[in-house]
N, C-alpha and C positions, 0 to 999 in steps of 0.2 A: 530285478533289472541287472543286466550285465555291466561289468566295469566299462566296456566300450560305449554302451548306450548312455551310461551315466555321464561319461565325459562329453558325449555329444550334447546332452541336455545342459551341461554347465557352460557350453560354448555357443549356445543358440543366440545369445545376446550380441555376439560379435558382428554379425552381418547387419542387423538393424542399427547398431552403433556406428558402423562404418557408413551406412547410408545417411544417417542423420548428420554426421560430421561432414560428409561430402556435399549433400544437397541443401541442407538448411541455410548456410550462408549464401549459396547461389540464388535461392529464392527469396530469403528474407532481407538481405542487405540492400538490394535495390529498392524494395518496397519501403523499408525504414528510411532510406535516404530521401525518397520522394516525400514522405510525410514530414521529415525535418525541414526540407527545403520549402515546402508549402507553409509550414508554421513560421519560419523566418521571414518569408515574403509577406505573410499576413501581418506580422508584427511591424514590419517596415512600413506597410501601407496604413497602419492604424485601424480604426474601425472597431469591430467587436473584439472583446478580450479573448485571449487564449486561456482556457481553463483546463486544469488537470486535477482529477481525483486520485488519491493514492492511499493504499491501505495494505495491511499485511495479514497473513494467515500462517500461524505456526503449524508444521506438520510433525505429528508425534509418532513415536514407535508404538506398535501394538504389543510388543513383548518386553521391551527394555524399560527400566525405571531408574529414577535417580536415587540417591541415598535417602532422600526424604520420602520415597515411595511414590512419587509422582511419575507420570509417563515422561519418558525422555524425549526432548525435542530433537528431531533429526535435522531439520533445516526449516527455513521460513520462506514463504512466497511473498514477494512484494510486487504489487500490481499497480500500474499507472494507466488510467483511462482518460482519454481526452474527451472533453465536453465541447462539441462543435455547435455554436450558436448560429442561428440564421441572421440575416442582415439587420433585422429589428431587435435581435437579442431577446426575443420572447419564446422561441421554440428551440429545441436542441435535439441532437443525436449524440450517442455515446460510441466511442471507438476504443477498443482495447489497444493500447500502444506498446506496452512493455509488460512482460511477465518475467520476473527474475527469481531464481532460487538463490538464497543467501544463507550462509551458516548461522546468521543471527538476524534479528529484526531491530537492531540497534541503529543509532544515528548514522554511523558510517555506511551501513548497508543502504539506508534510505538515500543518503547523499549520492552513492554510486548510481542508483536507479534514476534519480532526478537529473544527474549530470548526463546520463546516457541519452536522455531525450534530445539533446543537441540544441536546445534553446531554453530561454528563461520564460516560463509562462507568466501571464499577468495575475492569475489567481490559482491558488492551490487549496483544495478542500481535503481535509483529513480529520482524524480524531485528535485528541489533545495529548497524545503520548509525548514523552520527552524526545523520543527518536524523531517523530514527525516534526515537532517544533524546532528542534535543533537543525534539521535539514532545511526547513523552510527559512529559518533565520539566515542560514548560509546562502540560500538563493536570494534573499533580500539584499544581502551584502554585495553579491555579484550584480544584482540589478542596479543598485545604487552606483556602482562603478561604471555602469553603462548609461546612467541617467534615466533609469526606468524604475518603477515601483512594483513590488510584488505584494498582493493582498492575500493574507492567510484567512481562510474561512473554516471555522470549526463545524464539523458535521453535527447537525441538530440532534440526531439520534444519539450520538455519543455524549453530547451535552446533557441530554435527558438522563442517560444511563449514569453518568457521574454524579449528577445532583440527586437522583433517586438513591444512589449508594450512600451519599452523604446524609440524606434524611434517615435512611435505615440505621446508620451508625449512631445518629443522634437519638433515635427512638429506642435503640437497644444497645446502650453503651456497655463495654466490657470493663471489668476491673483490671487495672494495670498492676504490674508487679510492685509490691511495696505499699499499695493503697489498701486501706481497711475496707472501704466500700466502693462499689461502682459509682460513677458519676450519675447525677440525676437524669432520668430519661425525659426526652422531649416528646410531648404529645403533639404530633404534627397536625396542625389545623386542616380541616377538610378543603378549604379553599386553596391552601398551599399544595396539597397533594393532587387535587383535581386539575389545577392549572398546569402542574408538571406532567401528569399522566397524559393530558390532552395536547401538550406542547403549546397551550394557549400563551404562555409567557414568552414564546419565541416568535409570536406573530407581529410584534412591533417593539420598537425601542421603549416606548412608554410602558407597555405591559411588562417588558423585561425588567426595567428599573423598579416598577411598582411591585412586582413579585418579590424582589430582594428587600425592598423597604418593609413589606408586610412580614417577610420571614424574620428579619432582624427584630421587629416589634414583638412578634410572637415569642421569639427566643428570650428576649429581655423580660417580657411579661411573666414567663414561666421560670425566671431565675436561672437560666442556663448561662454558665460562665462564658464571658467573652472569648476566652481562649479556645472554646469549643465551637464558636461560630465559624462557618465555612468561609472566612474572609480571605484565606490564602487563595482559594479557588477564584474568588472575586477579583483579587488583585492580579492574578496570573492570566485570567481568561475573559473577564467581563467585557473589557474594551475590544477584544478580538471578536466577540459575538456581536457587539454593537457595530463595529466596522463592517462585518459581514452583512448585517441587515441593511446598512446604508448602501453598500455596493449592489446588493441584490435588488434594491428598490429601483436602481437605474437599469439593471440588467436582470429582469425577472425570470429569464430562461435558465439562469444558473441554479442548479439543484441545491436544496437546503441540507442534504445528507449524502452520504456515500452509499446509499442503499443499492443503487444500480450496480456498483462495483461489487458489493458483497454478494449480490444475486448471481453475478457472473462467476465469482469464485466458487460459490456453492453448487451451481448447476452445470457449469461448463469446464471448470478447471480441476477442482478437487477430485471429482469422480475419475478423471483420467489418471490420477496418481494412485488410486486405490489399488492396493496389492503390489505396487511397484516402488513406492517411496523408500522402503528399506534398502533396496538395491542401488539406489541412486547415490553415488559418492563423488563423481567427477563434476565439478561445478560448470566447467565450460561446455561439456557435452549435454548436461542437463538443461542448460539455458538455450542451447541450440535446438533441443527438442521442444522447449517452450516457445521458441521462435516459430516453429511449425504450427504449434497450437494457436499462436497469435494470428498467423496467416489464415488458418482454418476459421477462426472466429470472425475474421474480416471478409470471409467469402473468397479469399484469394486462391484457394485450392479446389474450388468447385468446378473448374474447367480444365479437364485433363489435357486438352490441346495446348492450352497456354503453358502448363507445367512442362509438357513434353518439348515444346518449342524452346523454352529456357534451357533445358538440359541439352537439347540438340545443338543450340547455338554455342553453348559453353564447350561442348565436345569438339565442334568444328574449330573454335578459337584456339584450342589446345592440341590441334593436329590429330584429333580422334582419341586422345588419351585423357583419362581422368587424373586429377591431381592426387598426390599421395594421400592415403586415407589413414585414419586413426593415429594421428600424431598428437592428439589431445589426451595424453596419458598421465596419470599421477604416478610418481616413482614409488616402487615398493608397496608398502602397506598404507602409505599416505592417502587420505581421502580429502580432497580439497573442499568438498561441500560440508565437511564436518569440522573444518578448521575455523574456530571462532576468532582467531587473530587475523584471518585473511582479509576481511573488509577494511580493517585499519591499515594494513600494509598496502592494499590497492589504492586507498585514498591518498596515502603518502606518495606512492609511485606515480599516480596520475595528477599530482599537484592540486588536490581538491581541498586542502586545508584552508 
């Protein structure tokens, strides 16, 4: 390949980047404003709760590794999906509301995404990560300041995963440094493992409490030290699970897990980044691209006439000229999407502490 053709190949991204920067806000911002206004109006009217599912997916490099030999995380996707209940609260539809690329999936990144919704939901469904919990607790504080309550629901799938991991650790304990022998292994009773595998323990508050009582009795009967009982998990999350069950009994249309969000990530979002994620380094432009993905997932780009009319109206409003393009540039070799300090700085700048 000649030097000239090589240079052309290296610059082919510039035109799509310019189009994304020019047309994504033009198409996405009015749609997002409409969704936020509708949510605020619904909250003011009362009635069915506004529910949001949130989860993240780290995007890893295929070639670069950390010093420990693990794949290096390039950035993380954080996705917010609105769960829209019918008037009876028994049926639902899901709508992808925000897809954000962030340098980390830590608490500040979650906080930025939830703040961008433009309203405080009544319910947030997530896993039990520190990042999600911290962001939800921040939302709760904002809600209290407005005289509103926010309910945190733990995704049942993630509850199951965490407890299965705890059972596996009890059944196959490892010897810690300085110990002569590994701790005694716990023989997990069949009724404990079966009820966990089937999620039977999550079908009612009575069954949830009963499962824990049976687990503690089995641990005690086998002589497992109390310090190894998973009581920290109980203290941190058990009441959250119970509160979620109470809330879902009133509003049965609220999903028990974030499975729908994870399916959207796996089938509709992650494939679009395949082969492209290594080149994504500008956080603002990447998120503008993801705004177009959000519109596509919501069927907003299915009608070429509508898109053309939006572009035409904008051109007329600006005297036939498009606004300056590609002003979202990172200086020098700086790559904003790789800057792990950026979410914290943005939180401080936006007064989200």
